[in-house]
N, C-alpha and C positions, 0 to 999 in steps of 0.2 A: 435670448436665454432659453436653454433647453428645459423640457419638463423636469428632467432629473435634477438640474441645477435649482429650479424653483422648489422642488420638493425637499431637497437637502437643506434648504435655508429655513424651513419651518421650525419654530421652536417647539420643543417637547418638554413634558414634565417627567422628571425621574420618578417612576413608580416602583423601582426595584425593592424599596423597603415596605411597600404596602402589602397587606395580606392578599393573596390571590383570590380567595373566596371571602367575601365579607359576610360573616354570619349574623343572624339576628342577635342583638344584644339587649340585655335587660338588667335591672338591679340584681346583683348576685353574680353576674358574669365577671370573668377575669381573663387576663392574658394579653397577647400582642394586639389583637383587634381592638380591645378596650383602650390600650395605650394609643393606638392610631386615632381612635375616636376622640380621646381626650386632647390629643395634639390638634386635631381639626377644629375642635370646639374652643381651643385656646385656654384650657383650664389645666390645673395641676395634673401631671401625668404620674399615676401610680399603678396603673394596670388593674385597678379594682373598680367595678361599676357599683358605687355606693350612692347615697342620697345626693351628694353634691353633683355627681355626674348625671344622675337622673334629672335633677332640677335644671341643669344646663341643657340637657337634651330637650326637655319640655319647652324651655324658653326658645331654643333654636327652632323646634317644630312649630311653635306658635308664630314665630317671625316669618316662616316660610308657608304658612297656611296649611300645614299638615295636621293630621290627627295628633294632638298633643297628649300622648299616652306614656311617654318616657321609654318606649320600646324602639330600638333602632333596627328597622327593617329596610327593605330595598328602597322605598321612597325616601327615607331619611338619609341613607347612604348616598343616594343619587344627588340630593341637595347639598350634601357636605362636600362634594368634589369641587 
C-alpha cells in the first residue's frame, strides 16, 4: 500500500462549521463561538453565555483539572476538542 493510499484512508473530523478563531468567552459573551461551546458541552444551545453555561464550563474545567473560573480560554478550548 502506498503512503498516499494510507494517508487517504485516515478519518478526519469535519471542522467546517467551527469558528476559525476561538475567542476567549465569559459570562455575557454571545454568538457563534458560544453556540459551538454549548454544543461541545452538551447543553442547551442558545448562543448566550449566561449562568447555566458558566456553571457547565466550571464543571467541565474541574473535570479536566483546569482552573475552574468559568472563562473559556485556550486551555479550555483545547480540552473541549
